[in-house]
DRENNU-429371 format. One record per residue (C-alpha): residue in three letters; x, y, z. Coordinates in steps of 0.02 Angstrom, whole numbers, padded with zeros to 5 digits, always signed. Example, Ala and Ser with C-alpha at 12.3 -4.5 7.8 and 13.67 -1.06 7.14 Angstrom:
BEGIN
ala+00615-00225+00390ser+00684-00053+00357
//
This chain:
BEGIN
met+03388+03754-01788arg+03277+03605-01749glu+03333+03475-01624val+03250+03333-01720thr+03200+03319-01903leu+03056+03226-01981ile+03174+03104-02068gln+03255+03062-01900ile+03083+03026-01831phe+03031+02925-01984asn+03189+02818-01983his+03182+02776-01796his+03131+02596-01761ile+02985+02650-01651ala+02912+02756-01791lys+02944+02619-01919lys+02844+02497-01815tyr+02696+02606-01770leu+02679+02715-01925ser+02667+02560-02033arg+02520+02501-01926ser+02424+02663-01947gly+02473+02698-02126ile+02629+02787-02186val+02536+02868-02332his+02408+02941-02212ala+02542+03003-02091ile+02640+03090-02230ala+02483+03166-02308cys+02431+03234-02138ala+02604+03308-02111tyr+02592+03400-02277his+02416+03463-02235ala+02478+03520-02064phe+02623+03614-02144lys+02502+03713-02254leu+02380+03747-02112ala+02517+03798-01990lys+02594+03916-02117glu+02424+03997-02150arg+02385+04015-01964gly+02555+04069-01899val+02584+03911-01798ser+02752+03821-01792val+02770+03717-01950asp+02900+03613-01859leu+02784+03560-01719ala+02633+03543-01833thr+02720+03427-01957lys+02794+03319-01819ala+02629+03303-01727ala+02534+03264-01887leu+02662+03134-01941leu+02648+03047-01772his+02462+03074-01737asp+02404+02895-01768met+02550+02796-01699gly+02439+02729-01559his+02325+02632-01676tyr+02277+02456-01637thr+02181+02353-01764trp+02017+02280-01706tyr+01967+02116-01786arg+01815+02006-01767asn+01812+01832-01845gly+01973+01871-01936lys+01907+02029-02021trp+01940+02213-01984asp+01791+02280-01888tyr+01779+02469-01902asp+01630+02478-01782leu+01725+02380-01649tyr+01873+02497-01673lys+01763+02652-01652gln+01685+02578-01496asn+01850+02534-01410asp+01970+02663-01482ile+02100+02746-01370his+02234+02767-01504ala+02262+02951-01466ile+02307+02911-01285lys+02429+02773-01332gly+02496+02876-01478ala+02533+03027-01368glu+02635+02917-01252arg+02731+02836-01396ala+02762+03003-01483his+02829+03082-01324lys+02944+02935-01287leu+03009+02934-01466leu+03043+03121-01470ile+03133+03119-01302arg+03241+02972-01359leu+03288+03071-01515gly+03340+03221-01410glu+03192+03336-01439asn+03170+03481-01319pro+03058+03411-01179ile+02939+03561-01188ile+02917+03536-01376ala+02899+03348-01354lys+02758+03378-01230glu+02670+03502-01344ile+02679+03378-01489ala+02618+03235-01378leu+02468+03341-01323ala+02428+03379-01506val+02429+03191-01539leu+02319+03163-01386phe+02189+03292-01438his+02185+03261-01627thr+02023+03165-01601asp+01886+03163-01472ser+01826+02989-01518tyr+01868+02927-01344met+01793+03075-01249pro+01620+03150-01220glu+01561+03271-01355gly+01628+03449-01337phe+01750+03403-01198ile+01908+03467-01283asn+01957+03650-01300arg+02103+03638-01423thr+02255+03749-01444pro+02293+03810-01621leu+02423+03671-01644gln+02300+03538-01584glu+02166+03605-01701ile+02285+03598-01849val+02327+03415-01816lys+02141+03374-01801leu+02102+03464-01965ala+02250+03385-02056asp+02188+03214-02003glu+02011+03251-02060met+02072+03317-02228asp+02144+03145-02269glu+02008+03033-02197glu+01918+02903-02301glu+01758+02813-02256gly+01778+02659-02149gly+01957+02703-02101met+02022+02656-02273his+02149+02799-02268his+02254+02688-02154tyr+02276+02557-02290arg+02348+02656-02436lys+02522+02596-02484met+02683+02681-02539asp+02857+02610-02558arg+02982+02662-02426asp+03099+02754-02548arg+02958+02868-02605ala+02904+02897-02425ile+03082+02947-02378lys+03091+03069-02523met+02927+03148-02471ile+02983+03165-02290glu+03151+03238-02342arg+03060+03365-02453leu+02946+03412-02309asp+03098+03434-02197glu+03169+03555-02327met+03005+03651-02332val+03003+03665-02142glu+03184+03727-02140glu+03146+03855-02276glu+02994+03917-02180leu+03090+03930-02017lys+03231+04027-02102ser+03109+04148-02186ser+03017+04179-02021glu+03182+04226-01937leu+03214+04367-02061
//
């Protein structure tokens, strides 16, 4: 039994604030990609979907002269650092196991190396899955952060993913 579900995360005010900044459609798409990758690789689908859902909650928009500046963002980006902190705080507030919350926060931290020297990160399987899930949904110029979906549809998709995670956890216990 999981301590915290995806829908609990999604409905928390912290997630509402920060997931809307980084793109709810992107977060949900990444969570679905992470589920598939985790299942294929024998990694916890629970941790993978949570980390992928939360991976970009540290985003800050970089504007120059009133326009989004992707180059400025790439130059100054530390969203993974801020996102790891926010994800950890959110999970702990929701009652997640502290060891699991830390593992998820580290997967958020290491989902990108845009803020580190090339080749600096040696990822765990969970961290690699979150990185790949993010890359699978990327669009040029960061446009994947701007796709829209109404909240009711997003909730249905998250609830369905929660069901899939539960089914997978039950089948792995047998």
